[in-house]
TIVO-2410 file (N, C-alpha, C; in nm, 3 decimals):
# residues 176
REC num residu      c1      c2      c3 atome chaine
REC   1      M  -4.611   1.996  -2.607     N      A
REC   1      M  -4.644   1.903  -2.500    CA      A
REC   1      M  -4.559   1.778  -2.518     C      A
REC   2      S  -4.488   1.741  -2.419     N      A
REC   2      S  -4.400   1.625  -2.425    CA      A
REC   2      S  -4.480   1.497  -2.403     C      A
REC   3      L  -4.455   1.399  -2.487     N      A
REC   3      L  -4.527   1.273  -2.479    CA      A
REC   3      L  -4.496   1.199  -2.351     C      A
REC   4      F  -4.380   1.218  -2.296     N      A
REC   4      F  -4.340   1.139  -2.179    CA      A
REC   4      F  -4.332   1.221  -2.049     C      A
REC   5      N  -4.396   1.335  -2.045     N      A
REC   5      N  -4.398   1.415  -1.923    CA      A
REC   5      N  -4.480   1.340  -1.818     C      A
REC   6      N  -4.420   1.314  -1.705     N      A
REC   6      N  -4.485   1.235  -1.601    CA      A
REC   6      N  -4.609   1.302  -1.543     C      A
REC   7      T  -4.624   1.432  -1.563     N      A
REC   7      T  -4.740   1.499  -1.507    CA      A
REC   7      T  -4.864   1.481  -1.595     C      A
REC   8      E  -4.846   1.434  -1.717     N      A
REC   8      E  -4.959   1.410  -1.806    CA      A
REC   8      E  -5.025   1.278  -1.772     C      A
REC   9      N  -5.152   1.270  -1.796     N      A
REC   9      N  -5.222   1.144  -1.770    CA      A
REC   9      N  -5.208   1.047  -1.886     C      A
REC  10      L  -5.230   0.921  -1.858     N      A
REC  10      L  -5.211   0.814  -1.956    CA      A
REC  10      L  -5.295   0.837  -2.080     C      A
REC  11      E  -5.420   0.878  -2.062     N      A
REC  11      E  -5.508   0.893  -2.181    CA      A
REC  11      E  -5.457   1.001  -2.275     C      A
REC  12      N  -5.402   1.110  -2.224     N      A
REC  12      N  -5.345   1.213  -2.312    CA      A
REC  12      N  -5.223   1.160  -2.384     C      A
REC  13      K  -5.137   1.087  -2.315     N      A
REC  13      K  -5.018   1.029  -2.377    CA      A
REC  13      K  -5.059   0.935  -2.491     C      A
REC  14      I  -5.156   0.851  -2.463     N      A
REC  14      I  -5.203   0.755  -2.565    CA      A
REC  14      I  -5.264   0.829  -2.683     C      A
REC  15      Y  -5.347   0.930  -2.657     N      A
REC  15      Y  -5.413   1.001  -2.765    CA      A
REC  15      Y  -5.309   1.072  -2.853     C      A
REC  16      Y  -5.208   1.136  -2.792     N      A
REC  16      Y  -5.107   1.202  -2.872    CA      A
REC  16      Y  -5.023   1.103  -2.951     C      A
REC  17      K  -5.006   0.984  -2.899     N      A
REC  17      K  -4.937   0.877  -2.973    CA      A
REC  17      K  -5.019   0.840  -3.096     C      A
REC  18      I  -5.148   0.827  -3.079     N      A
REC  18      I  -5.238   0.794  -3.192    CA      A
REC  18      I  -5.233   0.905  -3.297     C      A
REC  19      I  -5.235   1.028  -3.252     N      A
REC  19      I  -5.228   1.144  -3.345    CA      A
REC  19      I  -5.098   1.137  -3.425     C      A
REC  20      N  -4.987   1.116  -3.357     N      A
REC  20      N  -4.857   1.113  -3.426    CA      A
REC  20      N  -4.849   0.997  -3.524     C      A
REC  21      I  -4.903   0.883  -3.487     N      A
REC  21      I  -4.905   0.768  -3.577    CA      A
REC  21      I  -4.988   0.799  -3.701     C      A
REC  22      S  -5.102   0.865  -3.679     N      A
REC  22      S  -5.194   0.895  -3.789    CA      A
REC  22      S  -5.142   1.001  -3.884     C      A
REC  23      R  -5.040   1.074  -3.845     N      A
REC  23      R  -4.981   1.174  -3.932    CA      A
REC  23      R  -4.866   1.119  -4.017     C      A
REC  24      N  -4.840   0.990  -4.002     N      A
REC  24      N  -4.729   0.927  -4.076    CA      A
REC  24      N  -4.748   0.946  -4.226     C      A
REC  25      P  -4.647   0.998  -4.298     N      A
REC  25      P  -4.658   1.018  -4.442    CA      A
REC  25      P  -4.686   0.888  -4.520     C      A
REC  26      F  -4.657   0.775  -4.458     N      A
REC  26      F  -4.686   0.645  -4.524    CA      A
REC  26      F  -4.830   0.641  -4.574     C      A
REC  27      F  -4.923   0.686  -4.494     N      A
REC  27      F  -5.064   0.680  -4.532    CA      A
REC  27      F  -5.098   0.768  -4.651     C      A
REC  28      F  -5.037   0.887  -4.654     N      A
REC  28      F  -5.074   0.987  -4.752    CA      A
REC  28      F  -4.985   0.981  -4.877     C      A
REC  29      D  -4.857   0.950  -4.861     N      A
REC  29      D  -4.766   0.947  -4.974    CA      A
REC  29      D  -4.758   0.809  -5.037     C      A
REC  30      T  -4.748   0.704  -4.957     N      A
REC  30      T  -4.732   0.568  -5.009    CA      A
REC  30      T  -4.865   0.505  -5.044     C      A
REC  31      C  -4.963   0.521  -4.956     N      A
REC  31      C  -5.093   0.454  -4.976    CA      A
REC  31      C  -5.196   0.542  -5.047     C      A
REC  32      N  -5.163   0.671  -5.064     N      A
REC  32      N  -5.247   0.766  -5.137    CA      A
REC  32      N  -5.380   0.796  -5.069     C      A
REC  33      V  -5.381   0.798  -4.937     N      A
REC  33      V  -5.500   0.849  -4.866    CA      A
REC  33      V  -5.501   0.999  -4.888     C      A
REC  34      S  -5.616   1.052  -4.912     N      A
REC  34      S  -5.630   1.195  -4.936    CA      A
REC  34      S  -5.587   1.273  -4.812     C      A
REC  35      D  -5.497   1.367  -4.832     N      A
REC  35      D  -5.444   1.447  -4.720    CA      A
REC  35      D  -5.533   1.571  -4.698     C      A
REC  36      D  -5.653   1.544  -4.651     N      A
REC  36      D  -5.747   1.651  -4.616    CA      A
REC  36      D  -5.820   1.608  -4.489     C      A
REC  37      F  -5.916   1.685  -4.445     N      A
REC  37      F  -5.986   1.653  -4.319    CA      A
REC  37      F  -6.043   1.511  -4.322     C      A
REC  38      E  -6.113   1.475  -4.430     N      A
REC  38      E  -6.175   1.342  -4.436    CA      A
REC  38      E  -6.072   1.230  -4.435     C      A
REC  39      G  -5.968   1.244  -4.515     N      A
REC  39      G  -5.863   1.141  -4.518    CA      A
REC  39      G  -5.792   1.125  -4.385     C      A
REC  40      R  -5.757   1.238  -4.324     N      A
REC  40      R  -5.692   1.235  -4.195    CA      A
REC  40      R  -5.785   1.176  -4.088     C      A
REC  41      F  -5.914   1.209  -4.096     N      A
REC  41      F  -6.013   1.153  -4.003    CA      A
REC  41      F  -6.017   1.002  -4.016     C      A
REC  42      E  -6.019   0.950  -4.137     N      A
REC  42      E  -6.026   0.806  -4.159    CA      A
REC  42      E  -5.902   0.734  -4.104     C      A
REC  43      V  -5.785   0.792  -4.127     N      A
REC  43      V  -5.660   0.731  -4.075    CA      A
REC  43      V  -5.660   0.735  -3.923     C      A
REC  44      L  -5.703   0.848  -3.866     N      A
REC  44      L  -5.709   0.860  -3.721    CA      A
REC  44      L  -5.808   0.758  -3.663     C      A
REC  45      V  -5.921   0.742  -3.725     N      A
REC  45      V  -6.021   0.650  -3.672    CA      A
REC  45      V  -5.973   0.504  -3.675     C      A
REC  46      I  -5.906   0.462  -3.779     N      A
REC  46      I  -5.861   0.322  -3.781    CA      A
REC  46      I  -5.748   0.300  -3.680     C      A
REC  47      N  -5.660   0.396  -3.667     N      A
REC  47      N  -5.554   0.382  -3.564    CA      A
REC  47      N  -5.614   0.387  -3.425     C      A
REC  48      F  -5.708   0.475  -3.403     N      A
REC  48      F  -5.775   0.487  -3.274    CA      A
REC  48      F  -5.854   0.359  -3.244     C      A
REC  49      S  -5.916   0.302  -3.344     N      A
REC  49      S  -5.992   0.178  -3.326    CA      A
REC  49      S  -5.902   0.064  -3.280     C      A
REC  50      I  -5.782   0.059  -3.332     N      A
REC  50      I  -5.686  -0.046  -3.287    CA      A
REC  50      I  -5.658  -0.031  -3.139     C      A
REC  51      I  -5.632   0.094  -3.096     N      A
REC  51      I  -5.601   0.115  -2.954    CA      A
REC  51      I  -5.720   0.080  -2.866     C      A
REC  52      L  -5.839   0.119  -2.906     N      A
REC  52      L  -5.958   0.085  -2.827    CA      A
REC  52      L  -5.980  -0.066  -2.824     C      A
REC  53      W  -5.955  -0.132  -2.935     N      A
REC  53      W  -5.967  -0.278  -2.942    CA      A
REC  53      W  -5.867  -0.344  -2.848     C      A
REC  54      I  -5.744  -0.295  -2.849     N      A
REC  54      I  -5.641  -0.349  -2.763    CA      A
REC  54      I  -5.673  -0.327  -2.615     C      A
REC  55      I  -5.721  -0.208  -2.582     N      A
REC  55      I  -5.757  -0.179  -2.442    CA      A
REC  55      I  -5.866  -0.275  -2.397     C      A
REC  56      K  -5.965  -0.295  -2.482     N      A
REC  56      K  -6.074  -0.385  -2.446    CA      A
REC  56      K  -6.024  -0.530  -2.432     C      A
REC  57      K  -5.938  -0.570  -2.524     N      A
REC  57      K  -5.890  -0.708  -2.526    CA      A
REC  57      K  -5.790  -0.738  -2.415     C      A
REC  58      K  -5.699  -0.646  -2.391     N      A
REC  58      K  -5.589  -0.673  -2.296    CA      A
REC  58      K  -5.619  -0.623  -2.156     C      A
REC  59      E  -5.694  -0.516  -2.143     N      A
REC  59      E  -5.710  -0.455  -2.012    CA      A
REC  59      E  -5.855  -0.448  -1.964     C      A
REC  60      E  -5.946  -0.453  -2.057     N      A
REC  60      E  -6.087  -0.437  -2.023    CA      A
REC  60      E  -6.110  -0.313  -1.935     C      A
REC  61      N  -6.049  -0.203  -1.976     N      A
REC  61      N  -6.053  -0.079  -1.901    CA      A
REC  61      N  -6.149   0.019  -1.971     C      A
REC  62      E  -6.276   0.011  -1.936     N      A
REC  62      E  -6.377   0.096  -2.000    CA      A
REC  62      E  -6.358   0.242  -1.966     C      A
REC  63      I  -6.304   0.273  -1.849     N      A
REC  63      I  -6.285   0.411  -1.809    CA      A
REC  63      I  -6.179   0.476  -1.899     C      A
REC  64      L  -6.068   0.405  -1.923     N      A
REC  64      L  -5.964   0.459  -2.011    CA      A
REC  64      L  -6.020   0.475  -2.153     C      A
REC  65      S  -6.093   0.379  -2.201     N      A
REC  65      S  -6.150   0.388  -2.334    CA      A
REC  65      S  -6.243   0.511  -2.346     C      A
REC  66      Q  -6.328   0.531  -2.245     N      A
REC  66      Q  -6.420   0.643  -2.249    CA      A
REC  66      Q  -6.346   0.777  -2.243     C      A
REC  67      K  -6.241   0.784  -2.162     N      A
REC  67      K  -6.161   0.907  -2.155    CA      A
REC  67      K  -6.098   0.938  -2.292     C      A
REC  68      L  -6.049   0.834  -2.357     N      A
REC  68      L  -5.988   0.852  -2.491    CA      A
REC  68      L  -6.095   0.901  -2.591     C      A
REC  69      I  -6.213   0.843  -2.585     N      A
REC  69      I  -6.320   0.886  -2.676    CA      A
REC  69      I  -6.360   1.030  -2.648     C      A
REC  70      D  -6.364   1.068  -2.521     N      A
REC  70      D  -6.396   1.207  -2.487    CA      A
REC  70      D  -6.291   1.302  -2.544     C      A
REC  71      I  -6.164   1.266  -2.530     N      A
REC  71      I  -6.056   1.349  -2.584    CA      A
REC  71      I  -6.069   1.359  -2.737     C      A
REC  72      F  -6.100   1.247  -2.801     N      A
REC  72      F  -6.116   1.244  -2.946    CA      A
REC  72      F  -6.224   1.343  -2.991     C      A
REC  73      F  -6.340   1.341  -2.926     N      A
REC  73      F  -6.448   1.431  -2.968    CA      A
REC  73      F  -6.419   1.575  -2.933     C      A
REC  74      E  -6.347   1.601  -2.824     N      A
REC  74      E  -6.302   1.738  -2.796    CA      A
REC  74      E  -6.209   1.787  -2.906     C      A
REC  75      D  -6.121   1.698  -2.952     N      A
REC  75      D  -6.028   1.731  -3.058    CA      A
REC  75      D  -6.103   1.756  -3.191     C      A
REC  76      M  -6.203   1.672  -3.221     N      A
REC  76      M  -6.281   1.693  -3.342    CA      A
REC  76      M  -6.354   1.826  -3.337     C      A
REC  77      D  -6.411   1.859  -3.222     N      A
REC  77      D  -6.479   1.988  -3.205    CA      A
REC  77      D  -6.382   2.102  -3.230     C      A
REC  78      A  -6.265   2.096  -3.169     N      A
REC  78      A  -6.164   2.203  -3.186    CA      A
REC  78      A  -6.119   2.211  -3.333     C      A
REC  79      S  -6.102   2.096  -3.397     N      A
REC  79      S  -6.057   2.093  -3.537    CA      A
REC  79      S  -6.161   2.158  -3.628     C      A
REC  80      L  -6.287   2.127  -3.604     N      A
REC  80      L  -6.392   2.188  -3.687    CA      A
REC  80      L  -6.397   2.339  -3.668     C      A
REC  81      R  -6.383   2.382  -3.544     N      A
REC  81      R  -6.382   2.527  -3.518    CA      A
REC  81      R  -6.262   2.592  -3.585     C      A
REC  82      E  -6.147   2.524  -3.582     N      A
REC  82      E  -6.027   2.576  -3.645    CA      A
REC  82      E  -6.045   2.588  -3.796     C      A
REC  83      L  -6.123   2.498  -3.853     N      A
REC  83      L  -6.150   2.502  -3.996    CA      A
REC  83      L  -6.253   2.608  -4.033     C      A
REC  84      G  -6.309   2.673  -3.930     N      A
REC  84      G  -6.401   2.783  -3.957    CA      A
REC  84      G  -6.549   2.744  -3.955     C      A
REC  85      V  -6.581   2.624  -3.907     N      A
REC  85      V  -6.719   2.583  -3.896    CA      A
REC  85      V  -6.785   2.670  -3.788     C      A
REC  86      S  -6.902   2.722  -3.817     N      A
REC  86      S  -6.971   2.810  -3.724    CA      A
REC  86      S  -7.018   2.735  -3.599     C      A
REC  87      D  -7.030   2.808  -3.490     N      A
REC  87      D  -7.075   2.749  -3.364    CA      A
REC  87      D  -7.207   2.672  -3.380     C      A
REC  88      L  -7.297   2.727  -3.462     N      A
REC  88      L  -7.427   2.663  -3.480    CA      A
REC  88      L  -7.418   2.531  -3.557     C      A
REC  89      S  -7.316   2.517  -3.639     N      A
REC  89      S  -7.301   2.395  -3.722    CA      A
REC  89      S  -7.214   2.288  -3.656     C      A
REC  90      V  -7.131   2.326  -3.559     N      A
REC  90      V  -7.039   2.230  -3.501    CA      A
REC  90      V  -7.111   2.110  -3.443     C      A
REC  91      G  -7.216   2.131  -3.368     N      A
REC  91      G  -7.292   2.021  -3.307    CA      A
REC  91      G  -7.344   1.921  -3.411     C      A
REC  92      K  -7.396   1.973  -3.521     N      A
REC  92      K  -7.448   1.887  -3.626    CA      A
REC  92      K  -7.335   1.805  -3.690     C      A
REC  93      K  -7.223   1.871  -3.713     N      A
REC  93      K  -7.109   1.802  -3.775    CA      A
REC  93      K  -7.051   1.697  -3.679     C      A
REC  94      I  -7.046   1.729  -3.551     N      A
REC  94      I  -6.996   1.633  -3.451    CA      A
REC  94      I  -7.088   1.511  -3.448     C      A
REC  95      K  -7.217   1.534  -3.460     N      A
REC  95      K  -7.313   1.423  -3.461    CA      A
REC  95      K  -7.284   1.329  -3.579     C      A
REC  96      V  -7.258   1.386  -3.696     N      A
REC  96      V  -7.227   1.305  -3.813    CA      A
REC  96      V  -7.094   1.231  -3.794     C      A
REC  97      L  -6.993   1.302  -3.739     N      A
REC  97      L  -6.863   1.238  -3.712    CA      A
REC  97      L  -6.880   1.125  -3.611     C      A
REC  98      A  -6.964   1.146  -3.511     N      A
REC  98      A  -6.986   1.043  -3.408    CA      A
REC  98      A  -7.048   0.919  -3.472     C      A
REC  99      E  -7.149   0.936  -3.556     N      A
REC  99      E  -7.213   0.826  -3.624    CA      A
REC  99      E  -7.108   0.750  -3.711     C      A
REC 100      N  -7.029   0.827  -3.784     N      A
REC 100      N  -6.925   0.766  -3.868    CA      A
REC 100      N  -6.824   0.691  -3.780     C      A
REC 101      F  -6.780   0.753  -3.673     N      A
REC 101      F  -6.680   0.693  -3.585    CA      A
REC 101      F  -6.730   0.561  -3.527     C      A
REC 102      Y  -6.851   0.561  -3.468     N      A
REC 102      Y  -6.899   0.439  -3.404    CA      A
REC 102      Y  -6.928   0.327  -3.505     C      A
REC 103      G  -6.972   0.363  -3.623     N      A
REC 103      G  -6.991   0.262  -3.729    CA      A
REC 103      G  -6.858   0.200  -3.769     C      A
REC 104      R  -6.759   0.285  -3.790     N      A
REC 104      R  -6.626   0.235  -3.827    CA      A
REC 104      R  -6.564   0.155  -3.714     C      A
REC 105      L  -6.579   0.203  -3.591     N      A
REC 105      L  -6.524   0.129  -3.477    CA      A
REC 105      L  -6.580  -0.012  -3.471     C      A
REC 106      S  -6.710  -0.026  -3.495     N      A
REC 106      S  -6.772  -0.158  -3.495    CA      A
REC 106      S  -6.716  -0.245  -3.607     C      A
REC 107      N  -6.707  -0.189  -3.727     N      A
REC 107      N  -6.655  -0.266  -3.840    CA      A
REC 107      N  -6.509  -0.305  -3.820     C      A
REC 108      Y  -6.430  -0.210  -3.775     N      A
REC 108      Y  -6.288  -0.238  -3.756    CA      A
REC 108      Y  -6.265  -0.338  -3.643     C      A
REC 109      T  -6.344  -0.326  -3.537     N      A
REC 109      T  -6.330  -0.421  -3.426    CA      A
REC 109      T  -6.356  -0.562  -3.475     C      A
REC 110      Q  -6.461  -0.582  -3.552     N      A
REC 110      Q  -6.489  -0.713  -3.610    CA      A
REC 110      Q  -6.373  -0.760  -3.697     C      A
REC 111      S  -6.318  -0.668  -3.775     N      A
REC 111      S  -6.204  -0.701  -3.864    CA      A
REC 111      S  -6.085  -0.743  -3.783     C      A
REC 112      F  -6.053  -0.668  -3.676     N      A
REC 112      F  -5.938  -0.701  -3.594    CA      A
REC 112      F  -5.955  -0.835  -3.524     C      A
REC 113      N  -6.077  -0.864  -3.482     N      A
REC 113      N  -6.105  -0.994  -3.419    CA      A
REC 113      N  -6.080  -1.107  -3.519     C      A
REC 114      K  -6.121  -1.087  -3.645     N      A
REC 114      K  -6.100  -1.191  -3.746    CA      A
REC 114      K  -5.950  -1.209  -3.774     C      A
REC 115      I  -5.876  -1.101  -3.776     N      A
REC 115      I  -5.732  -1.111  -3.797    CA      A
REC 115      I  -5.668  -1.184  -3.680     C      A
REC 116      S  -5.706  -1.146  -3.559     N      A
REC 116      S  -5.649  -1.205  -3.440    CA      A
REC 116      S  -5.678  -1.354  -3.429     C      A
REC 117      S  -5.802  -1.393  -3.460     N      A
REC 117      S  -5.841  -1.534  -3.441    CA      A
REC 117      S  -5.813  -1.621  -3.562     C      A
REC 118      Q  -5.825  -1.566  -3.683     N      A
REC 118      Q  -5.816  -1.648  -3.803    CA      A
REC 118      Q  -5.707  -1.604  -3.901     C      A
REC 119      G  -5.649  -1.485  -3.879     N      A
REC 119      G  -5.554  -1.431  -3.975    CA      A
REC 119      G  -5.619  -1.385  -4.104     C      A
REC 120      N  -5.750  -1.367  -4.102     N      A
REC 120      N  -5.828  -1.331  -4.219    CA      A
REC 120      N  -5.841  -1.180  -4.232     C      A
REC 121      T  -5.797  -1.125  -4.344     N      A
REC 121      T  -5.802  -0.980  -4.365    CA      A
REC 121      T  -5.914  -0.935  -4.458     C      A
REC 122      D  -5.999  -1.027  -4.503     N      A
REC 122      D  -6.104  -0.993  -4.599    CA      A
REC 122      D  -6.197  -0.882  -4.549     C      A
REC 123      L  -6.243  -0.896  -4.425     N      A
REC 123      L  -6.334  -0.794  -4.369    CA      A
REC 123      L  -6.264  -0.660  -4.354     C      A
REC 124      L  -6.137  -0.662  -4.314     N      A
REC 124      L  -6.061  -0.539  -4.301    CA      A
REC 124      L  -6.047  -0.471  -4.437     C      A
REC 125      K  -6.013  -0.548  -4.539     N      A
REC 125      K  -5.999  -0.490  -4.674    CA      A
REC 125      K  -6.131  -0.428  -4.719     C      A
REC 126      K  -6.240  -0.496  -4.693     N      A
REC 126      K  -6.372  -0.444  -4.731    CA      A
REC 126      K  -6.401  -0.315  -4.656     C      A
REC 127      S  -6.372  -0.310  -4.528     N      A
REC 127      S  -6.395  -0.190  -4.448    CA      A
REC 127      S  -6.307  -0.075  -4.494     C      A
REC 128      I  -6.182  -0.104  -4.525     N      A
REC 128      I  -6.091  -0.001  -4.573    CA      A
REC 128      I  -6.138   0.054  -4.708     C      A
REC 129      R  -6.178  -0.035  -4.798     N      A
REC 129      R  -6.228   0.011  -4.927    CA      A
REC 129      R  -6.350   0.101  -4.909     C      A
REC 130      K  -6.440   0.058  -4.821     N      A
REC 130      K  -6.563   0.135  -4.799    CA      A
REC 130      K  -6.538   0.270  -4.733     C      A
REC 131      N  -6.451   0.274  -4.634     N      A
REC 131      N  -6.435   0.394  -4.554    CA      A
REC 131      N  -6.323   0.486  -4.600     C      A
REC 132      I  -6.212   0.428  -4.639     N      A
REC 132      I  -6.096   0.512  -4.672    CA      A
REC 132      I  -6.081   0.533  -4.821     C      A
REC 133      A  -6.093   0.427  -4.900     N      A
REC 133      A  -6.070   0.438  -5.044    CA      A
REC 133      A  -6.167   0.532  -5.111     C      A
REC 134      T  -6.291   0.534  -5.065     N      A
REC 134      T  -6.391   0.619  -5.128    CA      A
REC 134      T  -6.363   0.768  -5.104     C      A
REC 135      K  -6.281   0.798  -5.005     N      A
REC 135      K  -6.249   0.938  -4.974    CA      A
REC 135      K  -6.108   0.975  -5.013     C      A
REC 136      S  -6.041   0.889  -5.085     N      A
REC 136      S  -5.901   0.911  -5.122    CA      A
REC 136      S  -5.889   0.980  -5.255     C      A
REC 137      N  -5.764   1.018  -5.287     N      A
REC 137      N  -5.736   1.092  -5.408    CA      A
REC 137      N  -5.792   1.019  -5.532     C      A
REC 138      S  -5.874   1.088  -5.606     N      A
REC 138      S  -5.929   1.026  -5.727    CA      A
REC 138      S  -5.825   1.017  -5.838     C      A
REC 139      Y  -5.724   1.103  -5.836     N      A
REC 139      Y  -5.623   1.103  -5.941    CA      A
REC 139      Y  -5.509   1.006  -5.911     C      A
REC 140      K  -5.505   0.950  -5.792     N      A
REC 140      K  -5.404   0.851  -5.756    CA      A
REC 140      K  -5.477   0.723  -5.715     C      A
REC 141      S  -5.414   0.612  -5.740     N      A
REC 141      S  -5.481   0.487  -5.699    CA      A
REC 141      S  -5.451   0.457  -5.552     C      A
REC 142      F  -5.556   0.441  -5.479     N      A
REC 142      F  -5.547   0.409  -5.337    CA      A
REC 142      F  -5.495   0.268  -5.321     C      A
REC 143      K  -5.408   0.246  -5.224     N      A
REC 143      K  -5.341   0.118  -5.206    CA      A
REC 143      K  -5.407   0.039  -5.090     C      A
REC 144      T  -5.521  -0.020  -5.118     N      A
REC 144      T  -5.595  -0.097  -5.017    CA      A
REC 144      T  -5.509  -0.207  -4.958     C      A
REC 145      D  -5.439  -0.281  -5.042     N      A
REC 145      D  -5.357  -0.393  -4.992    CA      A
REC 145      D  -5.245  -0.344  -4.901     C      A
REC 146      K  -5.180  -0.235  -4.935     N      A
REC 146      K  -5.073  -0.180  -4.850    CA      A
REC 146      K  -5.128  -0.142  -4.713     C      A
REC 147      V  -5.243  -0.077  -4.713     N      A
REC 147      V  -5.304  -0.033  -4.586    CA      A
REC 147      V  -5.346  -0.155  -4.505     C      A
REC 148      S  -5.414  -0.249  -4.567     N      A
REC 148      S  -5.460  -0.366  -4.490    CA      A
REC 148      S  -5.342  -0.452  -4.442     C      A
REC 149      N  -5.237  -0.465  -4.523     N      A
REC 149      N  -5.118  -0.540  -4.480    CA      A
REC 149      N  -5.051  -0.471  -4.361     C      A
REC 150      Y  -5.045  -0.339  -4.366     N      A
REC 150      Y  -4.988  -0.264  -4.254    CA      A
REC 150      Y  -5.065  -0.292  -4.125     C      A
REC 151      F  -5.198  -0.280  -4.131     N      A
REC 151      F  -5.278  -0.301  -4.011    CA      A
REC 151      F  -5.278  -0.448  -3.966     C      A
REC 152      Y  -5.268  -0.539  -4.062     N      A
REC 152      Y  -5.253  -0.680  -4.026    CA      A
REC 152      Y  -5.129  -0.700  -3.939     C      A
REC 153      K  -5.016  -0.642  -3.983     N      A
REC 153      K  -4.892  -0.654  -3.907    CA      A
REC 153      K  -4.902  -0.588  -3.770     C      A
REC 154      V  -4.969  -0.473  -3.764     N      A
REC 154      V  -4.985  -0.403  -3.637    CA      A
REC 154      V  -5.067  -0.490  -3.540     C      A
REC 155      I  -5.177  -0.546  -3.589     N      A
REC 155      I  -5.262  -0.630  -3.503    CA      A
REC 155      I  -5.183  -0.750  -3.452     C      A
REC 156      K  -5.109  -0.813  -3.539     N      A
REC 156      K  -5.031  -0.930  -3.498    CA      A
REC 156      K  -4.923  -0.894  -3.395     C      A
REC 157      K  -4.859  -0.778  -3.414     N      A
REC 157      K  -4.759  -0.733  -3.316    CA      A
REC 157      K  -4.825  -0.711  -3.181     C      A
REC 158      F  -4.939  -0.642  -3.182     N      A
REC 158      F  -5.010  -0.617  -3.057    CA      A
REC 158      F  -5.047  -0.749  -2.988     C      A
REC 159      D  -5.098  -0.842  -3.065     N      A
REC 159      D  -5.138  -0.971  -3.009    CA      A
REC 159      D  -5.019  -1.044  -2.944     C      A
REC 160      N  -4.904  -1.033  -3.008     N      A
REC 160      N  -4.787  -1.108  -2.961    CA      A
REC 160      N  -4.703  -1.039  -2.855     C      A
REC 161      K  -4.699  -0.907  -2.858     N      A
REC 161      K  -4.600  -0.837  -2.772    CA      A
REC 161      K  -4.661  -0.747  -2.665     C      A
REC 162      L  -4.783  -0.706  -2.677     N      A
REC 162      L  -4.838  -0.612  -2.579    CA      A
REC 162      L  -4.886  -0.686  -2.454     C      A
REC 163      K  -4.833  -0.649  -2.343     N      A
REC 163      K  -4.873  -0.708  -2.215    CA      A
REC 163      K  -4.961  -0.611  -2.138     C      A
REC 164      K  -4.928  -0.481  -2.146     N      A
REC 164      K  -5.009  -0.377  -2.082    CA      A
REC 164      K  -5.009  -0.258  -2.175     C      A
REC 165      I  -5.107  -0.171  -2.165     N      A
REC 165      I  -5.125  -0.062  -2.261    CA      A
REC 165      I  -5.003   0.029  -2.266     C      A
REC 166      E  -4.931   0.047  -2.159     N      A
REC 166      E  -4.814   0.134  -2.159    CA      A
REC 166      E  -4.703   0.083  -2.252     C      A
REC 167      D  -4.712  -0.043  -2.293     N      A
REC 167      D  -4.612  -0.097  -2.386    CA      A
REC 167      D  -4.614  -0.026  -2.521     C      A
REC 168      I  -4.722   0.043  -2.555     N      A
REC 168      I  -4.723   0.114  -2.682    CA      A
REC 168      I  -4.619   0.224  -2.686     C      A
REC 169      F  -4.567   0.265  -2.572     N      A
REC 169      F  -4.463   0.366  -2.568    CA      A
REC 169      F  -4.324   0.305  -2.574     C      A
REC 170      V  -4.315   0.175  -2.554     N      A
REC 170      V  -4.186   0.107  -2.549    CA      A
REC 170      V  -4.160   0.033  -2.680     C      A
REC 171      V  -4.257  -0.043  -2.726     N      A
REC 171      V  -4.245  -0.121  -2.849    CA      A
REC 171      V  -4.306  -0.038  -2.963     C      A
REC 172      D  -4.236  -0.030  -3.074     N      A
REC 172      D  -4.287   0.048  -3.186    CA      A
REC 172      D  -4.380  -0.040  -3.271     C      A
REC 173      F  -4.501  -0.055  -3.222     N      A
REC 173      F  -4.599  -0.139  -3.289    CA      A
REC 173      F  -4.637  -0.089  -3.427     C      A
REC 174      F  -4.630   0.042  -3.446     N      A
REC 174      F  -4.680   0.102  -3.566    CA      A
REC 174      F  -4.571   0.133  -3.668     C      A
REC 175      K  -4.451   0.081  -3.645     N      A
REC 175      K  -4.343   0.109  -3.739    CA      A
REC 175      K  -4.377   0.054  -3.876     C      A
REC 176      V  -4.361   0.140  -3.974     N      A
REC 176      V  -4.396   0.102  -4.112    CA      A
REC 176      V  -4.280   0.028  -4.174     C      A
***
């Protein structure tokens, strides 16, 4: 599926952009996030949270945000089934993922607001340690500061350069 095919809708383009960003080896090789379902979920959620925060802040487009969330949960459902989770268990696992997602979204949103208004990364570091570091490789040291510095720079770029959500396809906000 081409990211820039004009027949695709904006929410699919944005979601695939988030997926591609979340697969960046920087998170797994440099920062030592565990390269498994949980680690990839955590990276996806923080990147997704940034996009939802930006949409709310810049566009106040609840319809786009809800469409993205719907796509996210369809993707999680498909991923669980691909991993071999039985039909009877998928609903329960999605419920747990939903609780995790909305809790993280709330924490990250507060963190991004603090970065945007005060330049303060303390809450972001705390959230990253709680959500990502605890699920990372135990034999490698997780790089909380590298991850939080990366997201600090991303938030600042979004604050300074994003005028409309489509700009995420033009400006490389997530460049490591």
